[in-house]
N, C-alpha and C positions, 0 to 999 in steps of 0.2 A: 027970947029963947032961940031964935034963929041965929042971933049973934053968938050966943053961947055955943051953939053947935058948930059954927064956923071956927070959933076960937078953939074948941076942943079938937076939931079936925086939924087945924093949923098946928096945935100943940102936939098932937099925935104924929103929924107929918114931921115936925121939927125933931121930935124925939126919935122917930124912925131914921131921919136923916143923920141925926147925931150918932145914933147907933151904927148906921151904915158908914159914917165917917170914921168912927173908931175901928170898924172892921177894915176899912180901906187903909187906915194908918198901919194896922197890924199886918195887913197884906203887903203894904209898901216896905215895912221893916223886914218882913220875911223875904220879899223880893230882893232887897239890898243884901240880905244875908246869903241868899241864893247866888247873887252876882259875885259876892266875895268868895263863896265856896267854889263857884265855877272858875274864877281866876286862880284860886289855889290849886284846884284839880288840874287846870291847864298847865300851870307851872310844874306841878308834880309829873304830869304826863310827859312834858318836854324833857325833864330830867331823866325820867325812866327811859324815854326814847333814846337819849344820848347814851345812857348806860347799856341799853340793849345793843346799840350800834358798836360800842366798845367791846362788849362781850362777844358779839358776832365776829368782830375783827380778831379778838383773842382766840376764839374758837377756830377761825380759819387758819391762824398761825399755828395753833396746836395741831390741827389736822395736817398742815404742811410738814410740821416737825415729825409727826407720827409716820408720814409717808417716807421720810428720810431715814427712819429708824432701821429698816432692813439693810439699806446701803451702809449705814454707819456700823451695823453689826458685822457685816461682811468685811468692811475695812478694818475694824478692830480685830477680827479673826485673822485677816491677812497680816496685820502688824504683829500679832502674837506669834504667828508662824515664822515671820522674818526674825523676830527676836529669838525664837528657839534656834533657828538656823545660825544666827549670829553667835549665840552662846555656844552652840556645838562647834562652830568654827574657831571660836576663842579657845575652847578646851583643847581642840585638835592642835591649834598653834602652840598652846602651852606645852602639850605633850611633845610636839615636834621640837620645840625650843629646848625642852629638858633633854631630849634624846640627842639633839645636836650639841648641846653643852657637854653632855657626858662623852659623846664621840670626840669632841674637841679636846676634852681633858685627856682622853686615851691617846689621841694623836699627839698632843703636846708631850705627854710622857714618852711616847714612842720616839718623837723627834729629839727630845733631850737624851734619851738612851742612845739613839743613832749618832748624835753629836759627840757624846762621850766616846763611843766606839770609834768614830772618825778621828777624834783627837788621839786616841790610843794608837790607831793605825798610822797616823802621821808621825807620832813619836817613834813607833817601831820602824817606819820607813826611813826616818832621819837617822836612827841608830844603824839600820842596815846599810844605808849609803855611807855613813862614816866608816863602818867596818869594811865595806867594799873598797872605799878609797884607801883606807889604811892597808888592806890586803894587796890592792893593786900597787900601791907605792912600795910596799915591801917586795912584791914580786918584780917590779920594774928595777928596783935598786939591785936586787939579786941578779937579774938578767943583764943589766947594763951598768956596771959599777962606776963608769966614768961619767954618766949623765945623772945630775942630781935631781932632775924632774921626772915624775912618773910618766909612763907611756900614755896615760889618759889625761894629761894636763891640757886644759883648755876646752875639754868636752864638758857640757853641762851635766848636772846630776840627772836630768831626765833622759839625756842621751845615753848615760851609763846603763840605765835600765833597759833601753832598747838601742843598742849601739848600731850605727849605720856605717856601712863600709863606703869609703870614698870611691868615686868613679874615676875614670881616666883623667878628667879635667882637674881633679883635685877638690871637687865639691862633693859633699855627701849626696847619696843617691836621692833622698827625699827632702833634704833640708833646704834652707833658703840659698839661692844661688843668684846669678845675675838676673836682673829684672824680677826680683822677688815680689810676692803679693803683699808685702808689708805696707807699701804706700797705698795700695788699693783698699786694704782693710781699714786703714786710718781714715780715708775719704768716706768709706761706707759708714763707719762709726760716727763721723761728724754729721753725715746726712740724716741719721736717725734721731738726732737730738731735737 
């Protein structure tokens, strides 16, 4: 009977130990699962920490960009004003160019008109000189019938318009004489080339 009691105690102990062993195995499995979860959570935490750092850097950049916005706005405002001034200047230049073109057209017409008038005047002057020569020739022939040349022979057409009386030496009063300025004028003209 004593042996049966010992056996029963041993059996109960072994059943209890087996029961505890099953509990320990379950706890060990749970512990391994917890270790796996801790590893996964640590990895997730590291990833999230990296993402937070990236977001913090992005936020710092965004804040720096936002701080530049007022300067950029004022720069854009200045560029707009410069653009408006440039447009106004271009419009002013266009108007000025159009006015200058019109003025040039008027001046060109005026110059053409003046050129025509000058040509008419030259023609009239040439005709008047021819008539004056003819009249002088007729008058000279009538005054000096033995001399076939007119009294104004040898005097240029310009001198006929403003005749110069010869002085005592036989040279015209203001015309070229000895030591004339002709050679000086030639040298001066060559020096300006």
